[in-house]
C-alpha positions in Angstrom: -6.7 -16.7 41.4 -7.4 -13.9 43.8 -11.1 -14.7 43.6 -10.3 -18.2 44.7 -8.4 -17.0 47.8 -11.3 -14.6 48.6 -13.8 -17.4 48.3 -11.7 -19.6 50.6 -11.5 -16.8 53.1 -15.3 -16.2 52.8 -15.9 -19.9 53.3 -13.7 -20.0 56.4 -15.4 -16.9 57.9 -18.8 -18.4 57.2 -17.8 -21.7 58.8 -16.5 -19.8 61.8 -19.7 -17.8 62.1 -21.8 -20.9 61.9 -19.7 -22.7 64.5 -19.9 -19.6 66.7 -23.6 -19.5 66.4 -23.9 -23.2 67.5 -21.6 -22.6 70.4 -23.5 -19.6 71.5 -26.8 -21.5 71.4 -25.1 -24.2 73.5 -23.8 -21.9 76.1 -26.7 -19.4 76.0 -27.2 -19.8 79.7 -23.6 -19.2 80.5 -24.4 -15.8 81.7 -22.4 -12.7 81.0 -19.6 -14.6 79.3 -22.1 -16.2 76.9 -23.5 -12.8 76.0 -20.0 -11.5 75.1 -19.3 -14.6 73.1 -22.7 -14.1 71.3 -21.8 -10.5 70.4 -18.4 -11.6 69.0 -20.0 -14.4 67.0 -22.6 -11.9 65.6 -19.8 -9.5 64.6 -17.9 -12.4 62.9 -21.0 -13.3 61.0 -21.4 -9.7 59.8 -17.7 -9.5 58.8 -18.2 -12.8 56.9 -21.1 -11.3 55.0 -19.2 -8.2 54.2 -16.2 -10.2 53.0 -18.4 -12.3 50.8 -19.9 -9.1 49.1 -16.4 -7.6 48.7 -15.0 -10.8 47.3 -17.9 -10.9 44.8 -17.2 -7.3 43.7 -13.5 -8.1 43.4 -14.3 -11.2 41.3 -16.5 -9.1 39.0 -13.7 -6.5 38.6 -11.2 -9.3 37.8 -13.6 -10.8 35.3 -14.0 -7.4 33.7 -10.2 -6.9 33.5 -9.8 -10.3 32.0 -12.5 -9.6 29.4 -10.9 -6.3 28.5 -7.5 -7.9 28.2 -8.9 -10.6 25.9 -10.6 -7.9 23.7 -7.3 -6.0 23.6 -5.3 -9.1 22.6 -7.9 -9.8 19.8 -7.8 -6.2 18.6 -3.9 -6.3 18.5 -4.1 -9.5 16.5 -6.5 -7.8 14.0 -4.2 -4.8 13.8 -1.3 -7.2 13.0 -3.4 -8.8 10.2 -4.3 -5.4 8.7 -0.6 -4.3 8.8 0.3 -7.5 7.0 -2.4 -6.9 4.4 -1.1 -3.3 3.9 2.5 -4.7 3.5 1.2 -7.1 0.8 -0.6 -4.3 -1.0 2.5 -2.0 -0.7 4.7 -4.8 -2.1 2.2 -5.2 -5.0 2.2 -1.5 -5.7 6.0 -1.4 -5.6 6.2 -4.3 -8.1 3.6 -2.6 -10.4 5.6 0.6 -10.3 8.8 -1.2 -11.2 7.0 -2.9 -14.1 5.5 0.4 -15.2 9.0 2.0 -15.1 10.4 -0.8 -17.2 7.5 -0.4 -19.7 8.1 3.4 -19.8 11.8 2.8 -20.5 10.9 0.4 -23.3 8.4 2.9 -24.8 11.0 5.6 -24.6 13.6 3.4 -26.3 11.1 2.3 -29.0 10.1 6.0 -29.5 13.7 6.9 -29.9 14.2 4.1 -32.5 11.0 5.2 -34.3 12.3 8.9 -34.3 15.6 7.8 -35.7 13.8 5.8 -38.4 11.5 8.7 -39.2 14.6 11.0 -39.4 16.3 8.5 -41.7 13.2 8.3 -43.9 13.0 12.1 -44.0 16.7 12.4 -45.0 16.3 9.8 -47.7 13.1 11.5 -48.9 14.9 14.8 -49.1 17.7 13.2 -51.1 15.2 11.6 -53.5 13.8 15.0 -54.3 17.2 15.9 -55.7 16.6 19.6 -56.2 13.7 19.5 -58.7 10.6 21.7 -58.6 9.4 19.8 -55.5 12.4 21.1 -53.6 11.5 24.6 -54.5 7.9 24.1 -53.6 9.1 22.8 -50.2 11.0 26.0 -49.6 8.0 28.1 -50.7 5.4 26.3 -48.5 7.2 26.5 -45.2 10.8 25.3 -45.4 10.6 22.2 -43.3 7.3 22.7 -41.5 4.9 19.8 -41.5 2.8 21.4 -44.2 5.8 21.9 -46.5 6.9 18.3 -46.0 3.4 17.2 -47.0 3.4 19.4 -50.0 6.8 18.2 -51.1 5.7 14.6 -50.6 2.7 15.1 -52.8 4.7 16.9 -55.5 7.4 14.2 -55.5 4.9 11.4 -55.7 3.1 13.2 -58.6 6.3 13.9 -60.5 8.2 10.6 -60.4 5.7 8.1 -59.2 8.1 6.5 -56.8 10.0 7.4 -53.7 13.2 5.5 -52.6 13.9 6.2 -48.9 15.7 3.1 -47.9 19.0 3.8 -49.7 21.8 4.8 -47.4 
């Protein structure tokens, strides 16, 4: 918009300079007054040329500012897209963490059930031994350690041939 006004001003000054030059040539023989008018017309022409150059420089600067503004708007748009993508990824991570938490809770619950079942099996197994020689061997081999339990298990299986661990 500013460049348009500058161009209009430049055109007006150029027309005025051209008109002055014609007028000067017509009244060249007018003596001293004609010489003064010719000097003014020449100065107007110089000013018109300077204005044209300045207007061109201003127009280039305005174009540069417009280009920079356009680039900034595009960069801001790209940043908005990236933020949106990050939000989508963060939402996905949050959902995955919730699912992982639920799965972990389920694993913990199932582990607890399995531990309760293993404890019940162990108690039933201990009851099935009933105080025989396997019970004594359990005490000798570690009194409840993993090795002792294994030894008692083998001894009980060898002595009776069956283990009933599902009775209450």
